[in-house]
C-alpha positions as CSV (number, residue, x, y, z in Angstrom):
1,X,-13.5,6.6,35.6
2,X,-12.4,3.2,36.8
3,X,-11.0,1.5,33.6
4,X,-9.6,-2.0,33.3
5,X,-8.2,-3.1,29.9
6,X,-6.8,-6.5,29.2
7,X,-4.4,-6.1,26.2
8,X,-3.4,-9.3,24.4
9,X,-0.7,-9.1,21.8
10,X,-1.2,-12.3,19.8
11,X,1.2,-11.1,17.1
12,X,4.5,-9.3,17.1
13,X,4.2,-5.7,15.9
14,X,6.7,-3.0,16.4
15,X,4.0,-0.5,15.6
16,X,1.7,-1.4,18.4
17,X,1.1,1.4,20.9
18,X,1.9,1.2,24.5
19,X,-0.7,0.5,27.2
20,X,-0.9,4.1,28.5
21,X,-1.7,5.4,25.0
22,X,-4.4,2.7,24.5
23,X,-5.9,3.6,27.9
24,X,-5.9,7.3,27.0
25,X,-7.7,6.6,23.7
26,X,-10.3,4.3,25.3
27,X,-11.0,6.8,28.1
28,X,-11.5,9.6,25.6
29,X,-13.9,7.4,23.6
30,X,-15.9,6.4,26.7
31,X,-16.1,10.0,27.8
32,X,-18.8,10.2,30.5
33,X,-20.9,7.3,29.3
34,X,-19.5,4.9,31.9
35,X,-18.1,5.3,35.5
36,X,-16.6,1.8,35.5
37,X,-15.5,-0.1,32.4
38,X,-13.8,-3.4,31.5
39,X,-12.7,-4.5,28.1
40,X,-10.3,-6.6,26.2
41,X,-8.2,-5.6,23.2
42,X,-6.6,-8.4,21.3
43,X,-3.9,-7.4,18.7
44,X,-3.8,-10.1,16.0
45,X,-2.2,-11.0,12.6
46,X,-4.1,-11.1,9.3
47,X,-4.9,-14.8,9.6
48,X,-6.6,-14.5,13.0
49,X,-8.5,-11.4,11.9
50,X,-9.7,-13.2,8.8
51,X,-10.8,-16.2,10.8
52,X,-12.8,-14.0,13.2
53,X,-14.2,-11.9,10.3
54,X,-15.4,-15.1,8.5
55,X,-16.7,-16.7,11.7
56,X,-18.6,-13.8,13.2
57,X,-19.4,-11.5,10.2
58,X,-19.5,-14.0,7.3
59,X,-16.9,-11.9,5.4
60,X,-13.7,-13.1,4.0
61,X,-10.3,-11.4,4.6
62,X,-8.8,-9.5,7.5
63,X,-10.2,-6.2,8.7
64,X,-8.8,-3.4,10.8
65,X,-11.1,-3.9,13.9
66,X,-13.8,-6.2,15.0
67,X,-16.0,-5.3,18.0
68,X,-17.8,-7.7,20.3
69,X,-20.1,-5.9,22.7
70,X,-20.8,-7.7,26.0
71,X,-24.5,-8.4,25.9
72,X,-25.1,-11.2,28.4
73,X,-28.2,-10.9,30.6
74,X,-27.0,-10.7,34.3
75,X,-28.9,-10.2,37.5
76,X,-27.0,-7.0,38.1
77,X,-25.3,-4.7,35.6
78,X,-21.6,-5.5,35.0
79,X,-19.0,-3.0,33.9
80,X,-17.9,-5.3,31.0
81,X,-18.0,-3.3,27.7
82,X,-16.8,-6.1,25.4
83,X,-13.8,-7.1,23.3
84,X,-12.0,-5.5,20.4
85,X,-9.9,-7.5,17.9
86,X,-7.4,-5.2,16.1
87,X,-5.4,-6.5,13.1
88,X,-2.0,-4.7,13.4
89,X,-0.8,-5.5,9.8
90,X,-4.0,-4.2,8.2
91,X,-3.9,-1.1,10.4
92,X,-0.3,-0.3,9.5
93,X,-1.0,-0.8,5.8
94,X,-4.1,1.5,6.0
95,X,-2.1,4.2,7.7
96,X,0.4,4.2,4.9
97,X,-2.2,4.1,2.2
98,X,-4.1,7.0,3.8
99,X,-0.9,8.9,4.5
100,X,-1.6,9.0,8.2
101,X,0.8,8.4,11.0
102,X,0.6,4.9,12.4
103,X,-0.1,6.4,15.9
104,X,-3.0,8.5,14.7
105,X,-4.5,5.5,12.9
106,X,-4.1,3.3,16.0
107,X,-5.9,6.0,18.0
108,X,-8.7,6.3,15.5
109,X,-9.2,2.5,15.2
110,X,-9.3,2.1,19.0
111,X,-11.8,4.9,19.4
112,X,-13.9,3.6,16.5
113,X,-14.0,0.1,18.1
114,X,-14.9,1.5,21.5
115,X,-17.7,3.5,20.1
116,X,-19.0,0.3,18.5
117,X,-18.9,-1.3,21.9
118,X,-20.9,1.6,23.3
119,X,-23.6,1.0,20.7
120,X,-22.7,3.4,17.9
121,X,-22.7,2.1,14.3
122,X,-22.3,3.3,10.7
123,X,-24.8,1.2,8.9
124,X,-27.3,4.0,8.1
125,X,-26.0,7.3,6.7
126,X,-27.4,9.3,9.6
127,X,-25.7,7.0,12.1
128,X,-22.5,7.1,10.2
129,X,-22.5,10.9,10.2
130,X,-23.0,10.9,13.9
131,X,-20.3,8.3,14.6
132,X,-17.8,10.0,12.3
133,X,-18.5,13.4,13.8
134,X,-17.9,12.0,17.3
135,X,-14.7,10.2,16.2
136,X,-13.4,13.4,14.7
137,X,-14.3,15.4,17.9
138,X,-12.4,12.9,20.1
139,X,-9.4,12.7,17.8
140,X,-9.2,16.5,17.8
141,X,-9.4,16.6,21.6
142,X,-6.4,14.2,21.6
143,X,-4.5,16.5,19.2
144,X,-4.7,14.2,16.2
145,X,-5.9,15.3,12.8
146,X,-9.4,14.5,11.7
147,X,-9.5,10.8,10.9
148,X,-11.6,11.0,7.7
149,X,-9.3,13.3,5.9
150,X,-6.3,12.2,3.8
151,X,-4.0,14.0,1.4
152,X,-4.8,13.9,-2.2
153,X,-1.5,12.8,-3.8
154,X,-2.0,14.9,-6.9
155,X,-2.6,18.2,-5.0
156,X,-1.6,17.9,-1.3
157,X,-5.2,19.0,-0.5
158,X,-7.1,17.0,2.1
159,X,-10.0,14.9,0.8
160,X,-12.8,13.3,2.8
161,X,-12.9,9.5,3.1
162,X,-15.7,7.5,4.6
163,X,-15.7,4.5,6.9
164,X,-16.5,1.0,5.5
């Protein structure tokens, strides 16, 4: 696959993954759905995430990832997949709250965002099950734990969580 990623770090975050890791996660999420692919990933602070979330989704507050699929009508197909906006502070906080490694949560959020760019969603229960199953499969292939399982603090047993 020919993959081009423009990574923009608009906020300082010591927890941001390196470019090679991001490319590996994006490639795993795309699988064989595209031969050629271009996308942008912008890593932002909570204020910028909240601004985007309000402007484009009508929701207040920062969120972990926003996806903006490329949907322009062009005379010939273009390899542009779209843009992801990832809020580093939210992602790091979620990883801690969910007792996940920051790297595993970064991988999951990148994969989740790319799947949105490919047209997957989790609005309907059936679609959510399909998307979560695919995310889990990709994470396991990359040797990460299932993304929708966290430890129950009272028993050390994993419990299932669902996406929002």
